[in-house]
N, C-alpha and C positions, 0 to 999 in steps of 0.2 A: 468424657463432658465435655457437654456444647456453648460455642461460644456465643454469644450476645449479640454475633455481629448486625448495626444499624445502620448503617449505610456501606458506599462504596468510594473511597476518596480518586479522585482522576487527576494528573499531572499533567500538563502542558511542556513543552520546550518552548519552543521560536517564537510561539505567541508572544509570550512575556516579552520580549523583546520590540515589540514592535510600538508603534505613538502609539498614544491612547484610544485614537479613533480609529485606527486600525488592529490594532486587538480586539475593543469589545465588539468589533463586527466579526471576526473570526472566530471569539469567544461566541459570538449566537451562534451559529454556522455550525460551530462545532458542539455545543448544545441540541440542533436541531439532526446534526447528524447521528447524536449520542442516542437521543428517544427512538428514530429507524430505526438503528439496531438492535434496541432493546426489545421493539415489538417486530422486529423480523427475524430475534429468536422466542418471541412471544413468551419474554421477561416479566413478572408481575416486577411493580415499582411503584410508588407515589408521585415520586416529586424527582425530580434534574432543577439543580439551581448551581448560580453561577457564585464562587468567595471569589477575593483575590486572589490570583494565580492557580488558583483550585477550582472542579467541579466536583457535585456534591452531589450523585445516587441516592436517595433514601429509599433503601432495600434490603431486606435480611440475605436474600440472597448472594452466600457467597462465588456462587460460578458467576454471576454477573461479571467478576470482576477479569476473569478471561476474557470473557467475551465483550468488555470496554476498551479492554488491551489490543483490540484488532480494528480498533477505528483510525483512521489517518489525524494525525494530530496527537493524539494520548500516547504519553510519554512513557506512562508508568499508572498499576491502579493497584488500590489497597482494600480489605474488606476492615474496614475499622468498628469501632466499639468511639460512639459520639460521646462526649463526656462537657461537663464546663472548663475553661478552663483555669482554674486551680490549682495549689499542688494535691490539696489532700483529695480531691476528685480525682484527677491520674495517675495517682497512686492507685485509689482503690481499684482502678478500670485496669490498672495495672500488675496487678497480684491477683485481679480475678484468672485476666489470661496468662498468669507464670503458673497459676494453680493446673489452670490446663494443659500445657505445653511442657514444661520440665518435668523430666523423668528423674528418677532417682540416681542420684552422684552426677546430674549432667552442669554443665555450668552455664550463667546467661550473663548477659549483658544487654542494661539498657540505656536507647539510643537516643538521643534528647534534640530535637531542633523547636528554634521558636521565630516565632515574626509579628510585630504589631509592638507596643507599650505593654511591657509585664514588670512589676515589682520583682520577680526571679528574675535567676540566671539558666542559661541552659544548664551550667553545672549545679544548679539545686533542683531542675526534673531528673536530673543523675540520679544525686544522693538520693534524696528523698524517694522516689518511685524503685531505686532498688531497692528500698534498706524495706520497705512494705512489701517488694516481693519476696525477698527472704524471709520475712520473718513469714511470712505464709507457707512457704514453703518449707520451711528449716527445718522438717521433719523428714525428709528427703536429705538432707545430707547436698544441698546446693552448693556451689561455686560459682565465684564473680570469675570473669574472664572477658575482659575489654579487647583482646585481641582475637583470640577465635576461639568465641564460645559458639557451646553448642546451640543452642537460642536466644534469639534477639527478639528484644520489646523497643517497636519505635514509639515514641511520645513525639506528636508532632503539637504546640500549643500557638495556636493563632489569638488573633484581638476577639473573637466573640465566642471560640470554641476549639475546642482540644479531642486530638483525633489518638488513640492506643491503637496497635497492631501489630502484627508478629511476620506480614507476607509480602516483599513487592511483589508485583507481577511485569516484568520490561514489557511495554507495548510497540508498535509498530513505530512512533513514531513519525513525522515529518507533517505538512503541513493538513488541515481538514479540506474534502472536498467539497467546492464552491467556493473557494477565494479565490482561484488561475487562471478563472475561465474555461473554455472546451478546446478539445484537441482529439481530431480525427487521428484515430488507430490504427495501421495496416496488422489486422489477426491472420494467422494463415494457418493455424494448428498445430504449427510445429511448436519448438521449447521456446524460441525466443523470446520470436513477436509480446503473447501473453505477460512473460514478465519485463519490456519494455512497456504496455501498457499499465501494467500495475505500477512500475519506480512513477509515471508523472500521475495517477494518480494519489500518491504518496505525496508527492509536492503541490498538490491539493486541484489537479487539475481533472475535471468531469472528462470522462472519453464517449468517442461516440466511435462507434468499432464498425471497421469497414473489412472484406470480404472479399478476394474475387477468386470467382468459382470458375478453373482452367478444363473444365469439359471440354472437350473428351481428353486431356490432356491430365487430367487426373481425376479422381477417382469421390464419389459422396462420400467416402469415410474420410477423408480429407473433411468434406464441408462438413460433417456432425463434430470430428476433433475442433474445430475452428468453434463451433457453435458451443463448445460444451466446456470446452476453454471462457468461452463470452461469458454462457450461463457462472462460474465458479467467481470469474471478475467483479459483476452484478452483486455477487453475497458481499466484496468488501464492499457495496457502498448502495446499500440498499434506499438513501435518499438522491436515488438520480437515478431513475431507469433508462434504461441503456436504449438507444435507439441505432438499428443495425442494420447499415446498410450491405449486400450484395450485389454487386458485379457481374454479370457474364463477360468471362476477359478471355473463353476460347478461341474466340472470330479476332479478336486482334494475334495473339497466338497463330493463328491460322496464316495472317494478313503477315505479320513480320515471317513467318517461315518460309511463305513464298517468293515474299522479295530480298528479302535482306540475309547476309552475310550469316552462317549459322555460326560463328565464335561470337557474335556480338546478339546473339539473341536473349540470352538473361539481361542484358543492359536495359538493351530498348523495350524490353518487357514491362523492366523496373519505372524505368523512365513514360510508358502509358499510366502506369500504377500512379505516380504523384502527380500527372495532366488530370485524371481523374477525381483523384482524391483532394486536387484543391478548388475542384468545381463544387465539390459535395460540402467542404470545408467554407467558401464564400456564403454558400449555400444555405448552412448552418452558424454561422456567424463564429466561425472558429479561428483559434491563433496559430493551429499550429497541425502538420501529419508529424506522427510517430511510427518507429521502421524498429524492429529488432536487430537491425545490423552492428554486427562486430567485426573492429574491425580486420583481416585478416582472416576467418575463421573460414571461408569456404572462398572460392575464385573469381565469386563474383564482387567479394567484399577488401579487395584491395585497393587501397588509398586510392591508384590511377581510375579501379571504376567507378569507384562512390561520386569520383569528381566527374567523369561525363555522365553516370546517373543525372545528375545537381546540376550540369552545367543548361543557363536559360530557365530555370524552375522558379521563377524568380515568387516562391512563399518560402514561410519558414519552415523546414525540415529536422524535426529533433532526434539524433541514437544516442537513449539514453543509456545505451550496453556497449557503444562504441571503444570503449578501452577493457569490458570485462574477459574472465576465460571463460571456458567453457562449462566447466566445474562451480564456477561460482554461480551462472547463470543456472545450472544444471540446481545446485543449491535452494536456491532461490526458487526456482519453480516449483520443487517439493514442499517448501516453506509459504509459497501458494495457494498451493493445492491443483494447480496443474499439470503439472509432469505427467499424471498416468493418462488425460486426457492428450496431452501434446505426443505424448513415443507410443498408442492405442497402434495396434495394425492400419494400414494405408500403403498407399500408392502413389510415389513419390511422382514431381511431376516429369512426366515421359517430353516437353518439349524443351529440359535443360538437354544441350550437345555434348558431345563426349567430349571435347577437347575444347571449352569454354573461353575466351579471350581474358588476360589477367591482368594485360597491361592498356585501356583501350584507349588509342588517339581521342581527341574530341571533333575534328576533321572528320574521321570515321565513319563517328556515329551521328555526325550529321550531315552526312554524304546518305547513309542509309535511311536517315530517317525522310530523304527527300524523295527515295521512292514510296511511302507510305499517303495514305490523305488521313494527315493527323485529328484534322478537326471534324473529320467524318466519322472515325473510330471514334473518336470521343464521347462526341454525339447521340451514335446509336449506344453506347455501354449507358449513356445514362437516360436514354430514353426506358431501357429496358431495365434497369435498378429496381432491384427490389427492397423493401426494408421490413424490418419485424418488429 
């Protein structure tokens, strides 16, 4: 039996605890992002509108619930039957759903919720709707089980309408992209950096990906991997086209290789990356730089080395993965969709020393940099920058 769903109910979380002014702004941005996601996936709908504490998409396509669950800021979605917020109307809709989903001998429960001023209680909803469902399917010998039912029917009565549904799709959560400004995201093509960028997107940030081309110390496959990851991240934010920067970094690595202690090479490389990223951030009006660093995961990411990397860099640097285990990062990469692109065949950076420094001293790093013409290297890198 085909269910006559007529809308998708969208729930959000953190937005609801904001001040009225901020809440309205975040809701407007979330609605815009939902529309963009619907258009990106070529989904048909007639209208998207705000209800107090909810967003409603007028559409009959059940697959929209899964699509919109991947919009940042959405906590959950449900395909619903919309009806009047009266007991008899809710009971009829519940019975229609019950007849379609309850099989012979199965148990069921009514999960009732209400918001707004009503003459009935949530218990009244449960009793009246439960009785109507039971009467409709009694030939199937149903059982009522409030603890562990085979089937659940949700009835949500709000001020002007009610929603009846059977499934809740878990959303990605977070805040809508566009509510927290821009970030420059260093994307290398490995597993970690795309995940870090995605986590900042989840917190409402628009990201500007920045890729450093280490040729001849890395191959074209590394670049392709990074660009594939960026394309996947873009699918999560169709309302915010990504301006991708590409910086030729091989000449900087040559200068470091020829003039500085081999053990400090990775630290000096990262400091150069940060300096260039800061200049791009200033140009783009971004509020910070995002990296995929995870404390202690590799030799260059010890606490001492990260201190040395950041010393004197007067700009916010964010490390969303700083306390995450590799297994957790990998699982999230699979969830996001970047794992396959990040693990495709490619050559690792050949400039990495055999025995990198793991406990860098700031004085040694500053001393090594004194042998480089930092300003010229930065200027030449920016002059050769490409963007897509």
